[in-house]
PyMOL CGO cylinders between C-alpha atoms (Angstrom):
from pymol import cmd
from pymol.cgo import CYLINDER

trace = [
    CYLINDER, 4.47, 4.27, -4.39, 2.78, 2.74, -0.84, 0.3, 1, 1, 1, 1, 1, 1,
    CYLINDER, 2.78, 2.74, -0.84, 2.34, 5.88, 1.56, 0.3, 1, 1, 1, 1, 1, 1,
    CYLINDER, 2.34, 5.88, 1.56, 5.05, 4.41, 4.77, 0.3, 1, 1, 1, 1, 1, 1,
    CYLINDER, 5.05, 4.41, 4.77, 3.56, 5.03, 8.81, 0.3, 1, 1, 1, 1, 1, 1,
    CYLINDER, 3.56, 5.03, 8.81, 5.72, 4.10, 10.94, 0.3, 1, 1, 1, 1, 1, 1,
    CYLINDER, 5.72, 4.10, 10.94, 10.05, 3.94, 10.42, 0.3, 1, 1, 1, 1, 1, 1,
    CYLINDER, 10.05, 3.94, 10.42, 13.00, 3.34, 12.52, 0.3, 1, 1, 1, 1, 1, 1,
    CYLINDER, 13.00, 3.34, 12.52, 16.68, 3.87, 11.48, 0.3, 1, 1, 1, 1, 1, 1,
    CYLINDER, 16.68, 3.87, 11.48, 19.47, 2.00, 13.41, 0.3, 1, 1, 1, 1, 1, 1,
    CYLINDER, 19.47, 2.00, 13.41, 17.62, 1.63, 16.00, 0.3, 1, 1, 1, 1, 1, 1,
    CYLINDER, 17.62, 1.63, 16.00, 19.24, 0.63, 18.97, 0.3, 1, 1, 1, 1, 1, 1,
    CYLINDER, 19.24, 0.63, 18.97, 18.15, -0.14, 22.64, 0.3, 1, 1, 1, 1, 1, 1,
    CYLINDER, 18.15, -0.14, 22.64, 20.79, -0.96, 26.18, 0.3, 1, 1, 1, 1, 1, 1,
    CYLINDER, 20.79, -0.96, 26.18, 20.03, -0.95, 29.56, 0.3, 1, 1, 1, 1, 1, 1,
    CYLINDER, 20.03, -0.95, 29.56, 22.22, -1.56, 32.54, 0.3, 1, 1, 1, 1, 1, 1,
    CYLINDER, 22.22, -1.56, 32.54, 21.55, -4.22, 34.91, 0.3, 1, 1, 1, 1, 1, 1,
    CYLINDER, 21.55, -4.22, 34.91, 24.21, -5.07, 37.87, 0.3, 1, 1, 1, 1, 1, 1,
    CYLINDER, 24.21, -5.07, 37.87, 26.78, -6.54, 35.87, 0.3, 1, 1, 1, 1, 1, 1,
    CYLINDER, 26.78, -6.54, 35.87, 27.17, -3.80, 33.45, 0.3, 1, 1, 1, 1, 1, 1,
    CYLINDER, 27.17, -3.80, 33.45, 24.83, -3.21, 29.59, 0.3, 1, 1, 1, 1, 1, 1,
    CYLINDER, 24.83, -3.21, 29.59, 23.22, -5.59, 27.90, 0.3, 1, 1, 1, 1, 1, 1,
    CYLINDER, 23.22, -5.59, 27.90, 22.86, -4.51, 23.71, 0.3, 1, 1, 1, 1, 1, 1,
    CYLINDER, 22.86, -4.51, 23.71, 19.10, -5.35, 23.04, 0.3, 1, 1, 1, 1, 1, 1,
    CYLINDER, 19.10, -5.35, 23.04, 18.92, -4.10, 19.80, 0.3, 1, 1, 1, 1, 1, 1,
    CYLINDER, 18.92, -4.10, 19.80, 21.04, -2.84, 17.79, 0.3, 1, 1, 1, 1, 1, 1,
    CYLINDER, 21.04, -2.84, 17.79, 21.01, -0.68, 14.11, 0.3, 1, 1, 1, 1, 1, 1,
    CYLINDER, 21.01, -0.68, 14.11, 17.94, -1.94, 13.43, 0.3, 1, 1, 1, 1, 1, 1,
    CYLINDER, 17.94, -1.94, 13.43, 15.88, -0.22, 10.78, 0.3, 1, 1, 1, 1, 1, 1,
    CYLINDER, 15.88, -0.22, 10.78, 12.84, -0.58, 8.57, 0.3, 1, 1, 1, 1, 1, 1,
    CYLINDER, 12.84, -0.58, 8.57, 9.47, 0.33, 7.50, 0.3, 1, 1, 1, 1, 1, 1,
    CYLINDER, 9.47, 0.33, 7.50, 6.21, 0.12, 7.80, 0.3, 1, 1, 1, 1, 1, 1,
    CYLINDER, 6.21, 0.12, 7.80, 3.67, 1.04, 4.95, 0.3, 1, 1, 1, 1, 1, 1,
    CYLINDER, 3.67, 1.04, 4.95, -0.05, 2.02, 4.98, 0.3, 1, 1, 1, 1, 1, 1,
    CYLINDER, -0.05, 2.02, 4.98, -2.50, -1.10, 5.20, 0.3, 1, 1, 1, 1, 1, 1,
    CYLINDER, -2.50, -1.10, 5.20, 0.43, -3.63, 5.30, 0.3, 1, 1, 1, 1, 1, 1,
    CYLINDER, 0.43, -3.63, 5.30, 0.28, -6.34, 7.01, 0.3, 1, 1, 1, 1, 1, 1,
    CYLINDER, 0.28, -6.34, 7.01, 4.20, -7.36, 9.08, 0.3, 1, 1, 1, 1, 1, 1,
    CYLINDER, 4.20, -7.36, 9.08, 5.14, -10.32, 11.37, 0.3, 1, 1, 1, 1, 1, 1,
    CYLINDER, 5.14, -10.32, 11.37, 7.93, -9.89, 13.61, 0.3, 1, 1, 1, 1, 1, 1,
    CYLINDER, 7.93, -9.89, 13.61, 9.56, -13.47, 15.01, 0.3, 1, 1, 1, 1, 1, 1,
    CYLINDER, 9.56, -13.47, 15.01, 12.62, -14.77, 16.69, 0.3, 1, 1, 1, 1, 1, 1,
    CYLINDER, 12.62, -14.77, 16.69, 13.36, -16.77, 19.55, 0.3, 1, 1, 1, 1, 1, 1,
    CYLINDER, 13.36, -16.77, 19.55, 12.94, -15.52, 23.49, 0.3, 1, 1, 1, 1, 1, 1,
    CYLINDER, 12.94, -15.52, 23.49, 15.33, -12.72, 24.26, 0.3, 1, 1, 1, 1, 1, 1,
    CYLINDER, 15.33, -12.72, 24.26, 15.92, -11.39, 20.35, 0.3, 1, 1, 1, 1, 1, 1,
    CYLINDER, 15.92, -11.39, 20.35, 14.17, -8.14, 20.86, 0.3, 1, 1, 1, 1, 1, 1,
    CYLINDER, 14.17, -8.14, 20.86, 10.93, -8.32, 19.01, 0.3, 1, 1, 1, 1, 1, 1,
    CYLINDER, 10.93, -8.32, 19.01, 8.68, -6.83, 22.48, 0.3, 1, 1, 1, 1, 1, 1,
    CYLINDER, 8.68, -6.83, 22.48, 11.53, -4.34, 22.81, 0.3, 1, 1, 1, 1, 1, 1,
    CYLINDER, 11.53, -4.34, 22.81, 11.55, -3.27, 19.40, 0.3, 1, 1, 1, 1, 1, 1,
    CYLINDER, 11.55, -3.27, 19.40, 7.09, -2.80, 19.36, 0.3, 1, 1, 1, 1, 1, 1,
    CYLINDER, 7.09, -2.80, 19.36, 7.36, -0.72, 22.09, 0.3, 1, 1, 1, 1, 1, 1,
    CYLINDER, 7.36, -0.72, 22.09, 9.95, 1.64, 20.74, 0.3, 1, 1, 1, 1, 1, 1,
    CYLINDER, 9.95, 1.64, 20.74, 7.83, 1.39, 17.97, 0.3, 1, 1, 1, 1, 1, 1,
    CYLINDER, 7.83, 1.39, 17.97, 5.05, 2.26, 19.42, 0.3, 1, 1, 1, 1, 1, 1,
    CYLINDER, 5.05, 2.26, 19.42, 6.66, 4.97, 21.84, 0.3, 1, 1, 1, 1, 1, 1,
    CYLINDER, 6.66, 4.97, 21.84, 6.33, 3.42, 24.82, 0.3, 1, 1, 1, 1, 1, 1,
    CYLINDER, 6.33, 3.42, 24.82, 9.28, 3.43, 25.79, 0.3, 1, 1, 1, 1, 1, 1,
    CYLINDER, 9.28, 3.43, 25.79, 13.23, 5.58, 24.21, 0.3, 1, 1, 1, 1, 1, 1,
    CYLINDER, 13.23, 5.58, 24.21, 15.85, 4.34, 22.46, 0.3, 1, 1, 1, 1, 1, 1,
    CYLINDER, 15.85, 4.34, 22.46, 19.09, 4.68, 23.15, 0.3, 1, 1, 1, 1, 1, 1,
    CYLINDER, 19.09, 4.68, 23.15, 19.98, 5.23, 19.24, 0.3, 1, 1, 1, 1, 1, 1,
    CYLINDER, 19.98, 5.23, 19.24, 18.65, 5.98, 16.29, 0.3, 1, 1, 1, 1, 1, 1,
    CYLINDER, 18.65, 5.98, 16.29, 15.12, 7.41, 15.15, 0.3, 1, 1, 1, 1, 1, 1,
    CYLINDER, 15.12, 7.41, 15.15, 11.62, 6.22, 14.97, 0.3, 1, 1, 1, 1, 1, 1,
    CYLINDER, 11.62, 6.22, 14.97, 9.62, 8.44, 12.68, 0.3, 1, 1, 1, 1, 1, 1,
    CYLINDER, 9.62, 8.44, 12.68, 5.73, 8.61, 12.16, 0.3, 1, 1, 1, 1, 1, 1,
    CYLINDER, 5.73, 8.61, 12.16, 5.53, 10.09, 8.40, 0.3, 1, 1, 1, 1, 1, 1,
    CYLINDER, 5.53, 10.09, 8.40, 8.36, 11.48, 8.73, 0.3, 1, 1, 1, 1, 1, 1,
    CYLINDER, 8.36, 11.48, 8.73, 8.44, 12.83, 12.06, 0.3, 1, 1, 1, 1, 1, 1,
    CYLINDER, 8.44, 12.83, 12.06, 11.03, 11.51, 14.75, 0.3, 1, 1, 1, 1, 1, 1,
    CYLINDER, 11.03, 11.51, 14.75, 8.62, 10.99, 17.67, 0.3, 1, 1, 1, 1, 1, 1,
    CYLINDER, 8.62, 10.99, 17.67, 11.60, 11.20, 20.27, 0.3, 1, 1, 1, 1, 1, 1,
    CYLINDER, 11.60, 11.20, 20.27, 11.56, 14.85, 19.92, 0.3, 1, 1, 1, 1, 1, 1,
    CYLINDER, 11.56, 14.85, 19.92, 8.03, 15.09, 20.94, 0.3, 1, 1, 1, 1, 1, 1,
    CYLINDER, 8.03, 15.09, 20.94, 6.62, 15.79, 24.86, 0.3, 1, 1, 1, 1, 1, 1,
    CYLINDER, 6.62, 15.79, 24.86, 4.93, 13.00, 26.64, 0.3, 1, 1, 1, 1, 1, 1,
    CYLINDER, 4.93, 13.00, 26.64, 1.27, 14.22, 25.90, 0.3, 1, 1, 1, 1, 1, 1,
    CYLINDER, 1.27, 14.22, 25.90, 1.91, 14.39, 22.17, 0.3, 1, 1, 1, 1, 1, 1,
    CYLINDER, 1.91, 14.39, 22.17, 2.91, 10.26, 22.34, 0.3, 1, 1, 1, 1, 1, 1,
    CYLINDER, 2.91, 10.26, 22.34, -0.11, 9.93, 24.58, 0.3, 1, 1, 1, 1, 1, 1,
    CYLINDER, -0.11, 9.93, 24.58, -2.58, 12.20, 21.97, 0.3, 1, 1, 1, 1, 1, 1,
    CYLINDER, -2.58, 12.20, 21.97, -0.12, 10.17, 19.12, 0.3, 1, 1, 1, 1, 1, 1,
    CYLINDER, -0.12, 10.17, 19.12, -0.82, 5.99, 20.97, 0.3, 1, 1, 1, 1, 1, 1,
    CYLINDER, -0.82, 5.99, 20.97, -4.32, 6.59, 21.87, 0.3, 1, 1, 1, 1, 1, 1,
    CYLINDER, -4.32, 6.59, 21.87, -5.45, 8.25, 18.23, 0.3, 1, 1, 1, 1, 1, 1,
    CYLINDER, -5.45, 8.25, 18.23, -3.24, 7.14, 15.19, 0.3, 1, 1, 1, 1, 1, 1,
    CYLINDER, -3.24, 7.14, 15.19, -2.06, 3.81, 17.38, 0.3, 1, 1, 1, 1, 1, 1,
    CYLINDER, -2.06, 3.81, 17.38, -3.85, 0.71, 18.54, 0.3, 1, 1, 1, 1, 1, 1,
    CYLINDER, -3.85, 0.71, 18.54, -2.54, -2.12, 20.90, 0.3, 1, 1, 1, 1, 1, 1,
    CYLINDER, -2.54, -2.12, 20.90, -2.68, -6.25, 21.66, 0.3, 1, 1, 1, 1, 1, 1,
    CYLINDER, -2.68, -6.25, 21.66, -1.04, -7.59, 23.80, 0.3, 1, 1, 1, 1, 1, 1,
    CYLINDER, -1.04, -7.59, 23.80, -1.02, -11.58, 24.96, 0.3, 1, 1, 1, 1, 1, 1,
    CYLINDER, -1.02, -11.58, 24.96, -2.77, -10.90, 28.10, 0.3, 1, 1, 1, 1, 1, 1,
    CYLINDER, -2.77, -10.90, 28.10, -5.96, -8.45, 26.85, 0.3, 1, 1, 1, 1, 1, 1,
    CYLINDER, -5.96, -8.45, 26.85, -5.81, -6.02, 29.88, 0.3, 1, 1, 1, 1, 1, 1,
    CYLINDER, -5.81, -6.02, 29.88, -9.11, -5.41, 29.76, 0.3, 1, 1, 1, 1, 1, 1,
    CYLINDER, -9.11, -5.41, 29.76, -10.58, -3.38, 32.69, 0.3, 1, 1, 1, 1, 1, 1,
    CYLINDER, -10.58, -3.38, 32.69, -11.98, -6.32, 34.93, 0.3, 1, 1, 1, 1, 1, 1,
    CYLINDER, -11.98, -6.32, 34.93, -14.86, -3.45, 36.38, 0.3, 1, 1, 1, 1, 1, 1,
    CYLINDER, -14.86, -3.45, 36.38, -16.48, -2.51, 33.29, 0.3, 1, 1, 1, 1, 1, 1,
    CYLINDER, -16.48, -2.51, 33.29, -18.37, -4.59, 30.92, 0.3, 1, 1, 1, 1, 1, 1,
    CYLINDER, -18.37, -4.59, 30.92, -17.30, -5.59, 27.22, 0.3, 1, 1, 1, 1, 1, 1,
    CYLINDER, -17.30, -5.59, 27.22, -19.12, -2.60, 25.42, 0.3, 1, 1, 1, 1, 1, 1,
    CYLINDER, -19.12, -2.60, 25.42, -17.24, -0.14, 28.01, 0.3, 1, 1, 1, 1, 1, 1,
    CYLINDER, -17.24, -0.14, 28.01, -14.11, -1.40, 27.82, 0.3, 1, 1, 1, 1, 1, 1,
    CYLINDER, -14.11, -1.40, 27.82, -14.05, -1.21, 24.18, 0.3, 1, 1, 1, 1, 1, 1,
    CYLINDER, -14.05, -1.21, 24.18, -15.64, 2.31, 24.17, 0.3, 1, 1, 1, 1, 1, 1,
    CYLINDER, -15.64, 2.31, 24.17, -12.73, 3.67, 26.80, 0.3, 1, 1, 1, 1, 1, 1,
    CYLINDER, -12.73, 3.67, 26.80, -10.24, 4.64, 24.55, 0.3, 1, 1, 1, 1, 1, 1,
    CYLINDER, -10.24, 4.64, 24.55, -12.85, 7.06, 21.98, 0.3, 1, 1, 1, 1, 1, 1,
    CYLINDER, -12.85, 7.06, 21.98, -13.81, 8.74, 25.63, 0.3, 1, 1, 1, 1, 1, 1,
    CYLINDER, -13.81, 8.74, 25.63, -10.11, 9.47, 26.13, 0.3, 1, 1, 1, 1, 1, 1,
    CYLINDER, -10.11, 9.47, 26.13, -9.91, 10.64, 22.95, 0.3, 1, 1, 1, 1, 1, 1,
    CYLINDER, -9.91, 10.64, 22.95, -12.75, 12.65, 23.61, 0.3, 1, 1, 1, 1, 1, 1,
    CYLINDER, -12.75, 12.65, 23.61, -15.71, 11.45, 22.12, 0.3, 1, 1, 1, 1, 1, 1,
    CYLINDER, -15.71, 11.45, 22.12, -19.25, 11.47, 23.04, 0.3, 1, 1, 1, 1, 1, 1,
    CYLINDER, -19.25, 11.47, 23.04, -20.29, 8.99, 25.43, 0.3, 1, 1, 1, 1, 1, 1,
    CYLINDER, -20.29, 8.99, 25.43, -23.45, 7.97, 22.79, 0.3, 1, 1, 1, 1, 1, 1,
    CYLINDER, -23.45, 7.97, 22.79, -20.84, 8.25, 19.74, 0.3, 1, 1, 1, 1, 1, 1,
    CYLINDER, -20.84, 8.25, 19.74, -18.59, 5.97, 21.28, 0.3, 1, 1, 1, 1, 1, 1,
    CYLINDER, -18.59, 5.97, 21.28, -20.67, 3.55, 22.57, 0.3, 1, 1, 1, 1, 1, 1,
    CYLINDER, -20.67, 3.55, 22.57, -22.13, 3.30, 19.03, 0.3, 1, 1, 1, 1, 1, 1,
    CYLINDER, -22.13, 3.30, 19.03, -18.43, 2.69, 17.42, 0.3, 1, 1, 1, 1, 1, 1,
    CYLINDER, -18.43, 2.69, 17.42, -18.09, 0.59, 20.42, 0.3, 1, 1, 1, 1, 1, 1,
    CYLINDER, -18.09, 0.59, 20.42, -21.36, -1.48, 19.81, 0.3, 1, 1, 1, 1, 1, 1,
    CYLINDER, -21.36, -1.48, 19.81, -20.77, -2.06, 16.07, 0.3, 1, 1, 1, 1, 1, 1,
    CYLINDER, -20.77, -2.06, 16.07, -16.75, -3.08, 16.30, 0.3, 1, 1, 1, 1, 1, 1,
    CYLINDER, -16.75, -3.08, 16.30, -18.58, -5.67, 18.75, 0.3, 1, 1, 1, 1, 1, 1,
    CYLINDER, -18.58, -5.67, 18.75, -20.57, -6.34, 16.45, 0.3, 1, 1, 1, 1, 1, 1,
    CYLINDER, -20.57, -6.34, 16.45, -17.81, -7.31, 13.78, 0.3, 1, 1, 1, 1, 1, 1,
    CYLINDER, -17.81, -7.31, 13.78, -15.20, -9.31, 16.16, 0.3, 1, 1, 1, 1, 1, 1,
    CYLINDER, -15.20, -9.31, 16.16, -18.55, -11.61, 16.78, 0.3, 1, 1, 1, 1, 1, 1,
    CYLINDER, -18.55, -11.61, 16.78, -19.48, -10.63, 20.42, 0.3, 1, 1, 1, 1, 1, 1,
    CYLINDER, -19.48, -10.63, 20.42, -22.97, -8.28, 20.18, 0.3, 1, 1, 1, 1, 1, 1,
    CYLINDER, -22.97, -8.28, 20.18, -24.61, -10.56, 22.93, 0.3, 1, 1, 1, 1, 1, 1,
    CYLINDER, -24.61, -10.56, 22.93, -21.31, -10.05, 24.92, 0.3, 1, 1, 1, 1, 1, 1,
    CYLINDER, -21.31, -10.05, 24.92, -21.51, -6.83, 25.38, 0.3, 1, 1, 1, 1, 1, 1,
    CYLINDER, -21.51, -6.83, 25.38, -22.46, -6.00, 29.08, 0.3, 1, 1, 1, 1, 1, 1,
    CYLINDER, -22.46, -6.00, 29.08, -20.63, -8.79, 30.00, 0.3, 1, 1, 1, 1, 1, 1,
    CYLINDER, -20.63, -8.79, 30.00, -17.26, -8.44, 32.07, 0.3, 1, 1, 1, 1, 1, 1,
    CYLINDER, -17.26, -8.44, 32.07, -14.21, -9.65, 31.36, 0.3, 1, 1, 1, 1, 1, 1,
    CYLINDER, -14.21, -9.65, 31.36, -14.93, -12.42, 34.34, 0.3, 1, 1, 1, 1, 1, 1,
    CYLINDER, -14.93, -12.42, 34.34, -17.81, -13.28, 32.28, 0.3, 1, 1, 1, 1, 1, 1,
    CYLINDER, -17.81, -13.28, 32.28, -15.89, -14.12, 28.92, 0.3, 1, 1, 1, 1, 1, 1,
    CYLINDER, -15.89, -14.12, 28.92, -13.56, -17.04, 27.49, 0.3, 1, 1, 1, 1, 1, 1,
    CYLINDER, -13.56, -17.04, 27.49, -9.74, -16.34, 26.97, 0.3, 1, 1, 1, 1, 1, 1,
    CYLINDER, -9.74, -16.34, 26.97, -11.12, -15.66, 22.92, 0.3, 1, 1, 1, 1, 1, 1,
    CYLINDER, -11.12, -15.66, 22.92, -14.11, -13.67, 23.62, 0.3, 1, 1, 1, 1, 1, 1,
    CYLINDER, -14.11, -13.67, 23.62, -11.49, -11.53, 25.54, 0.3, 1, 1, 1, 1, 1, 1,
    CYLINDER, -11.49, -11.53, 25.54, -9.32, -11.13, 23.18, 0.3, 1, 1, 1, 1, 1, 1,
    CYLINDER, -9.32, -11.13, 23.18, -11.59, -10.40, 20.50, 0.3, 1, 1, 1, 1, 1, 1,
    CYLINDER, -11.59, -10.40, 20.50, -12.83, -7.75, 22.90, 0.3, 1, 1, 1, 1, 1, 1,
    CYLINDER, -12.83, -7.75, 22.90, -9.45, -6.33, 22.86, 0.3, 1, 1, 1, 1, 1, 1,
    CYLINDER, -9.45, -6.33, 22.86, -8.89, -6.55, 19.05, 0.3, 1, 1, 1, 1, 1, 1,
    CYLINDER, -8.89, -6.55, 19.05, -12.21, -4.57, 18.95, 0.3, 1, 1, 1, 1, 1, 1,
    CYLINDER, -12.21, -4.57, 18.95, -10.91, -2.05, 21.22, 0.3, 1, 1, 1, 1, 1, 1,
    CYLINDER, -10.91, -2.05, 21.22, -7.66, -1.82, 19.36, 0.3, 1, 1, 1, 1, 1, 1,
    CYLINDER, -7.66, -1.82, 19.36, -9.93, -0.83, 16.65, 0.3, 1, 1, 1, 1, 1, 1,
    CYLINDER, -9.93, -0.83, 16.65, -12.41, 2.27, 18.28, 0.3, 1, 1, 1, 1, 1, 1,
    CYLINDER, -12.41, 2.27, 18.28, -10.71, 5.21, 17.33, 0.3, 1, 1, 1, 1, 1, 1,
    CYLINDER, -10.71, 5.21, 17.33, -10.07, 4.22, 13.93, 0.3, 1, 1, 1, 1, 1, 1,
    CYLINDER, -10.07, 4.22, 13.93, -5.70, 3.36, 14.06, 0.3, 1, 1, 1, 1, 1, 1,
    CYLINDER, -5.70, 3.36, 14.06, -3.80, 3.34, 11.23, 0.3, 1, 1, 1, 1, 1, 1,
    CYLINDER, -3.80, 3.34, 11.23, -1.79, 1.24, 12.48, 0.3, 1, 1, 1, 1, 1, 1,
    CYLINDER, -1.79, 1.24, 12.48, -2.38, -1.62, 15.24, 0.3, 1, 1, 1, 1, 1, 1,
    CYLINDER, -2.38, -1.62, 15.24, 1.18, -2.98, 17.19, 0.3, 1, 1, 1, 1, 1, 1,
    CYLINDER, 1.18, -2.98, 17.19, -0.02, -6.24, 18.43, 0.3, 1, 1, 1, 1, 1, 1,
    CYLINDER, -0.02, -6.24, 18.43, 2.67, -8.40, 21.54, 0.3, 1, 1, 1, 1, 1, 1,
    CYLINDER, 2.67, -8.40, 21.54, 2.08, -12.02, 20.52, 0.3, 1, 1, 1, 1, 1, 1,
    CYLINDER, 2.08, -12.02, 20.52, -1.83, -11.41, 20.34, 0.3, 1, 1, 1, 1, 1, 1,
    CYLINDER, -1.83, -11.41, 20.34, -2.44, -15.39, 20.05, 0.3, 1, 1, 1, 1, 1, 1,
    CYLINDER, -2.44, -15.39, 20.05, 0.36, -16.45, 22.94, 0.3, 1, 1, 1, 1, 1, 1,
    CYLINDER, 0.36, -16.45, 22.94, -2.21, -17.32, 25.56, 0.3, 1, 1, 1, 1, 1, 1,
    CYLINDER, -2.21, -17.32, 25.56, -4.54, -19.41, 23.29, 0.3, 1, 1, 1, 1, 1, 1,
    CYLINDER, -4.54, -19.41, 23.29, -5.01, -23.01, 22.18, 0.3, 1, 1, 1, 1, 1, 1,
    CYLINDER, -5.01, -23.01, 22.18, -3.95, -23.66, 18.45, 0.3, 1, 1, 1, 1, 1, 1,
    CYLINDER, -3.95, -23.66, 18.45, -8.44, -23.45, 17.55, 0.3, 1, 1, 1, 1, 1, 1,
    CYLINDER, -8.44, -23.45, 17.55, -8.63, -20.23, 19.04, 0.3, 1, 1, 1, 1, 1, 1,
    CYLINDER, -8.63, -20.23, 19.04, -5.49, -18.93, 18.24, 0.3, 1, 1, 1, 1, 1, 1,
    CYLINDER, -5.49, -18.93, 18.24, -6.01, -19.37, 14.42, 0.3, 1, 1, 1, 1, 1, 1,
    CYLINDER, -6.01, -19.37, 14.42, -9.67, -18.17, 14.91, 0.3, 1, 1, 1, 1, 1, 1,
    CYLINDER, -9.67, -18.17, 14.91, -8.32, -14.61, 16.12, 0.3, 1, 1, 1, 1, 1, 1,
    CYLINDER, -8.32, -14.61, 16.12, -5.49, -14.41, 13.33, 0.3, 1, 1, 1, 1, 1, 1,
    CYLINDER, -5.49, -14.41, 13.33, -8.11, -14.68, 11.07, 0.3, 1, 1, 1, 1, 1, 1,
    CYLINDER, -8.11, -14.68, 11.07, -10.24, -11.86, 12.32, 0.3, 1, 1, 1, 1, 1, 1,
    CYLINDER, -10.24, -11.86, 12.32, -7.15, -9.54, 12.90, 0.3, 1, 1, 1, 1, 1, 1,
    CYLINDER, -7.15, -9.54, 12.90, -6.31, -10.40, 8.65, 0.3, 1, 1, 1, 1, 1, 1,
    CYLINDER, -6.31, -10.40, 8.65, -10.08, -9.92, 8.04, 0.3, 1, 1, 1, 1, 1, 1,
    CYLINDER, -10.08, -9.92, 8.04, -9.83, -6.03, 10.00, 0.3, 1, 1, 1, 1, 1, 1,
    CYLINDER, -9.83, -6.03, 10.00, -6.89, -5.33, 7.73, 0.3, 1, 1, 1, 1, 1, 1,
    CYLINDER, -6.89, -5.33, 7.73, -9.15, -6.48, 4.82, 0.3, 1, 1, 1, 1, 1, 1,
    CYLINDER, -9.15, -6.48, 4.82, -12.06, -4.30, 5.76, 0.3, 1, 1, 1, 1, 1, 1,
    CYLINDER, -12.06, -4.30, 5.76, -10.54, -1.23, 7.06, 0.3, 1, 1, 1, 1, 1, 1,
    CYLINDER, -10.54, -1.23, 7.06, -7.08, -0.87, 5.49, 0.3, 1, 1, 1, 1, 1, 1,
    CYLINDER, -7.08, -0.87, 5.49, -5.11, -1.38, 9.31, 0.3, 1, 1, 1, 1, 1, 1,
    CYLINDER, -5.11, -1.38, 9.31, -1.51, -2.00, 8.98, 0.3, 1, 1, 1, 1, 1, 1,
    CYLINDER, -1.51, -2.00, 8.98, -0.26, -4.62, 11.64, 0.3, 1, 1, 1, 1, 1, 1,
    CYLINDER, -0.26, -4.62, 11.64, 2.73, -5.10, 13.23, 0.3, 1, 1, 1, 1, 1, 1,
    CYLINDER, 2.73, -5.10, 13.23, 2.60, -8.62, 14.98, 0.3, 1, 1, 1, 1, 1, 1,
    CYLINDER, 2.60, -8.62, 14.98, 5.36, -9.82, 17.67, 0.3, 1, 1, 1, 1, 1, 1,
    CYLINDER, 5.36, -9.82, 17.67, 4.84, -13.63, 17.47, 0.3, 1, 1, 1, 1, 1, 1,
    CYLINDER, 4.84, -13.63, 17.47, 6.61, -17.02, 18.19, 0.3, 1, 1, 1, 1, 1, 1,
    CYLINDER, 6.61, -17.02, 18.19, 4.21, -18.58, 16.08, 0.3, 1, 1, 1, 1, 1, 1,
    CYLINDER, 4.21, -18.58, 16.08, 6.65, -19.08, 12.74, 0.3, 1, 1, 1, 1, 1, 1,
    CYLINDER, 6.65, -19.08, 12.74, 3.03, -20.53, 10.71, 0.3, 1, 1, 1, 1, 1, 1,
    CYLINDER, 3.03, -20.53, 10.71, 0.75, -17.73, 11.53, 0.3, 1, 1, 1, 1, 1, 1,
    CYLINDER, 0.75, -17.73, 11.53, 3.54, -15.14, 10.47, 0.3, 1, 1, 1, 1, 1, 1,
    CYLINDER, 3.54, -15.14, 10.47, 4.05, -17.02, 7.33, 0.3, 1, 1, 1, 1, 1, 1,
    CYLINDER, 4.05, -17.02, 7.33, 0.74, -16.30, 6.56, 0.3, 1, 1, 1, 1, 1, 1,
    CYLINDER, 0.74, -16.30, 6.56, 1.31, -12.04, 6.80, 0.3, 1, 1, 1, 1, 1, 1,
    CYLINDER, 1.31, -12.04, 6.80, 2.63, -10.41, 4.08, 0.3, 1, 1, 1, 1, 1, 1,
    CYLINDER, 2.63, -10.41, 4.08, 6.34, -9.92, 5.37, 0.3, 1, 1, 1, 1, 1, 1,
    CYLINDER, 6.34, -9.92, 5.37, 8.04, -11.95, 7.81, 0.3, 1, 1, 1, 1, 1, 1,
    CYLINDER, 8.04, -11.95, 7.81, 10.86, -10.00, 9.99, 0.3, 1, 1, 1, 1, 1, 1,
    CYLINDER, 10.86, -10.00, 9.99, 13.46, -12.02, 11.44, 0.3, 1, 1, 1, 1, 1, 1,
    CYLINDER, 13.46, -12.02, 11.44, 15.30, -10.71, 14.72, 0.3, 1, 1, 1, 1, 1, 1,
    CYLINDER, 15.30, -10.71, 14.72, 18.52, -12.50, 16.59, 0.3, 1, 1, 1, 1, 1, 1,
    CYLINDER, 18.52, -12.50, 16.59, 20.36, -11.38, 18.96, 0.3, 1, 1, 1, 1, 1, 1,
    CYLINDER, 20.36, -11.38, 18.96, 18.76, -7.64, 18.85, 0.3, 1, 1, 1, 1, 1, 1,
    CYLINDER, 18.76, -7.64, 18.85, 19.43, -7.94, 15.05, 0.3, 1, 1, 1, 1, 1, 1,
    CYLINDER, 19.43, -7.94, 15.05, 17.39, -7.55, 12.02, 0.3, 1, 1, 1, 1, 1, 1,
    CYLINDER, 17.39, -7.55, 12.02, 19.07, -11.10, 10.45, 0.3, 1, 1, 1, 1, 1, 1,
    CYLINDER, 19.07, -11.10, 10.45, 16.24, -11.02, 7.91, 0.3, 1, 1, 1, 1, 1, 1,
    CYLINDER, 16.24, -11.02, 7.91, 13.18, -9.63, 5.81, 0.3, 1, 1, 1, 1, 1, 1,
    CYLINDER, 13.18, -9.63, 5.81, 10.87, -11.72, 3.26, 0.3, 1, 1, 1, 1, 1, 1,
    CYLINDER, 10.87, -11.72, 3.26, 7.64, -12.27, 1.56, 0.3, 1, 1, 1, 1, 1, 1,
    CYLINDER, 7.64, -12.27, 1.56, 4.56, -13.74, 3.63, 0.3, 1, 1, 1, 1, 1, 1,
    CYLINDER, 4.56, -13.74, 3.63, 1.69, -16.00, 1.48, 0.3, 1, 1, 1, 1, 1, 1,
    CYLINDER, 1.69, -16.00, 1.48, 0.16, -11.98, 1.39, 0.3, 1, 1, 1, 1, 1, 1,
    CYLINDER, 0.16, -11.98, 1.39, 2.90, -10.79, -0.84, 0.3, 1, 1, 1, 1, 1, 1,
]
cmd.load_cgo(trace, "trace")
């Protein structure tokens, strides 16, 4: 039986604004298996990013539960959540969020240093990952000296530095041209195959989503479709 890493049950999220209450997610239930690749698609405002933030413990649900290997994360302290995110999850965003004053190597090594790894160990791991994403020659360059595709590849390397079980990616190719986006998607597929890391990828690109193992569609905050992709 495939191991379930991350799950949510009847997840809901509501926000209050000046005119009342806005229901962003309602009764979403799903499981994310080890080593799987899942795309979350839907129109703008369908709740895709909100769902990803709840799964990653970056926000708290209004109702329902998120669990990691059966343990409800809403019962954890903020410190426990932060430690879990650093050691068990990796995050990739549409905008790379690299620290501009640090080199590519330093950016990749940063989460390992935060986790308590020795500097030499963190640097060696960062070097290995930059080699895997094809950027060993850019290790000493700062983000301003890199192209958009290179920055995103550095961000992917950084997401892998602590050997996470799951990577949550929010529109990771949304800021790239079509050719570079295809290259970044292929890199994520390759890293999944090489390391067995599960991916949950929010994307507006249905053709790229279809390349993954599973495609989940949200509409008006509800899960309306859960089907196999080309990898299944």
